[in-house]
N, C-alpha and C positions, 0 to 999 in steps of 0.2 A: 366294384372288381379293382379299380385304380386305388381306392383306399387300402384295400385290402393288403395288395402289395407293397404299399407305401408303408403300412404298419409291420409288415415281415421285412423290409429293408430296415427300417429303425431298429426292428428286433436284433438283427443281425448286427447292425453297426454298433451296437451295445454289447454285444457279446465280442465282437472284435476289440473294442477298447478293453475289456476285462483280459483276455487272452493275450494281448501286447504286453501285459505286466508279468506273464510267465515265463521263466527261465528254463528250456526245456533240457539244458545239458544235465541236470540232475535227477531225469525222468518226470514224468508228468503225474504219477500216481493212477490208479487203478480206474478211476471213474472218468477223467478229463481223457486219457489214453483211448479207453474203449470209446467214448465219444467221438474221437477225432478219426479213430478206425473205422468207422462209417463212413467218412469223407473221404478218405484216401488211402491208399495201402501203403504197409509199414516195409521198413527195410530190415532184415534180419540177417545173422550169422547162424550157421548150422554147422557143428564140429563133428566129424568122423575120427572118432579117438582111436588109436590102434594102438595094440602090443606087436609088434613086427617080429618079436622072438616067437610068440604062441599062435600068431596069425589069427588074431581075435580083434573083436570091434567092440568098444563099451557102448552100453545104449542105457537110459533111465527109464524108469517107470513113470507115466504120468496117468493122472486120475483125477479130472476137474471138469466142470461144467461145459468147458467147449469141446474136448478131445474124448472123454470119456477115459476108460481104461484101457492102457496099451504100452507098449516099449516106444521111445523116441529117440531121436538123435538129438543131444544137447543143443540148446542154442540162446538167443536172447535178441532181443529188439535194439537197434542201434539209436542211442540218444543224439539229439541236435550237436553237432559239431563234434562228434565223437568219431574216431577212425575206425574203421572195421576191425582192425588187429586188435585194437583196444576193448573192443566188447568182446571178441573171442576172447582174450585173456581174462577177463572179468568172468565170463562164463565159466570157464576153467576152474576158476577160484570159487565162484559161489555153487556152482553145482557138484562138483568133484572135490573139492579142497586141495587142487595142484596151482601153484603158483610158477612152476618152470616147466616149458615143455619146447619142442619144434613144433611151431604152427607154419604150415605152408601153405599159399592160396593168395586168393581163392583158386580152388581147382574144379570150378564149377558154378552153376547157378540154377535155379528153379523158381517157379511160382506157384505159391499156392494160393488157389483160386476157389472158395467154399461159395456156392451160391445160394447156399439155404442158409446161410448165417448174416445177420445183419451187423455184427460187430466182430472185429479180429478175423474178418473174411476173405482178407486179401494181404499176401506178402510175397515181397520178393527178396529172395534168399542167397546169398552167398555161401559157397560151401569152402571149408577148411579142412586140411587134412592135418592130425595132430598125433604126435609121436611123444610120450611122456618121457621126461629125462630120468625120473625114479620111479620105481614101481610103486603103486597105493599101498597104504597101511593093511590093505584086506583087500584078498582078491576079489571079493563080492562084497556089496553093502546090501544085505537082505536081511530083514529083521524077522527071525524065526523062519517059520513056514509060510506066513502071509508077506505079501509084497505092497509093501506102502509108496504113495508119490515120493520120488526123490530117490528111491533106492536105485542101484545099478547094478548091472552083470554084464560079463565078458561074453561075447557069442562068436563062434567060429562062421555061423552062417546067419542069415536075417532071419528073426522070428517071424510067425505068420502073423503075430499079432501087433504089428507095427502101426501105429497110428494112422489111419486111412490118407490125410493130410501130408504124410510123409513117403506115401509109397514111391515117389521119385528118386527118393535116396537110396532104395534099396540096392540100386546099382554100384552106389559107392560103398555100401556095407559089405557087398559080395564080393567086391573086386579083388582080383589078383594081388597078393602082395608083392 
């Protein structure tokens, strides 16, 4: 038994030596991030993007192996030594194509805990309110009649098919303006 524990310790020490060479500020890549997400919670930002004039909230369509199909609040995992607000700005640019907005917050936080999943199953998320400085090029980004991952749409109330892990965010989506 003691030899088995010693071998395990040696393997972990080798893994640590390799990981000590990784600079997480540029992201970890999918495989390494998913491995690490099995060991510790991830910190993320989630953006409640509002059109105050029309009293609507922007959601994006997600359809992947982890969450399946459904609408979700845009967000992203914070990189090592990255400020929360910087991640919020990068999410806006990457997911919506917007470089200027009024970002307020965090206005809240929530914890995503999925006991059925062994990877990417625990997040501590900071929620931000976002008001766009200028309108988007298109009122909606929907490809024909079919919705694809990454498409977005404005909603006056939260749709029923919000991804389950973001149910706690329904309160922000349906909040009074």
